Residue, then its C-alpha position, 0 to 999 in steps of 0.5 A: m500500500k503506497v502512502e500518499r504525502t500531503k502537498g505540505e509534506k511534499t513542499r517541506q521535502e522539496i525545501l529540504e532537498a534544495a537546502a541540502s544542495v545549498f548547504i553541501a555546496k556552501g556550508y552553513e555560514g556560506a548559505s542563506i535562506s535567499d539562496i535556498a529560496s532561489q534554488k527551490e524558486v519559492n518565496q523565503s516566507l514559505i521556508y520560514h513557514y516550515f522551518k523556524d529559522k536557518k539553524a532549524l533548517w540546517s538541523s533538519v537537513k543534517d538529520w535527513v541526509f545523515a539518516d542512513f549513515q547513522v545506522l552504520r555508526k551504531g557498530e563499534s567494530v573495525d568492520s563497522l568503521v570500514r563500512q562507514f568509510a565505504y558508505l562515505a565513498e559512495h555518498p560524497d554529498v554526505l561526506r561533504l556535509i559532514l566536513w562542513q559540520q566539522l568545520e563549523e564545530k572546529m571553529e567553535m572548538a578553537t578555544a575549547t579543549p576537547k575532553v575524552p567522553p566518559g568510558q572512551d579510550p583516550e588514545l582511540f579518542a585522540t586518533f579519532l578526533s585528529s582524523l576528523l579535525y586534521g585528517p586529509f578530509q579537511k583540505a579545502c573541504t573536498i573529498y576528491p584528492v582523498k583516496l578513501p579506501e586507503y585512508a580507511d585501511v590506515l585508520a582500521a590498522r590503527l584501531k586494530r593495533l590499539y584493540l586487537p592482540 
């Protein structure tokens, strides 16, 4: 049985798709509601009808775009990590949005010292954080010069050294 979406649900989804396109291309700071309205060819007030503000739209876009990837992140094994990198290699827009998010967080973290989450191995956390903040993905926020399978192998080898006998 096919479930029909209402016109409002379709419009909201179309706005999400347009916003994702703009956020992926420009990041949160570089994107504007005007850019998104132009992409969707609607009035800005329609976007504000569905989303409180730009921050709420950004959050909804990330939830929507990251939905499938979040399922993969639930695993804690090295194989799970490799599957995550494979997914990102197949979905470069997801990776690019992650990079924009990290860049935003990196700017916020510039003055803060990250603390190791409770129950996490400090060395593993440092490796993970370093890979995210300063790894090869950070170069000009693009994935094209990165050879994802090779990077996943290097990261998987580091994890194996830390946790496997």
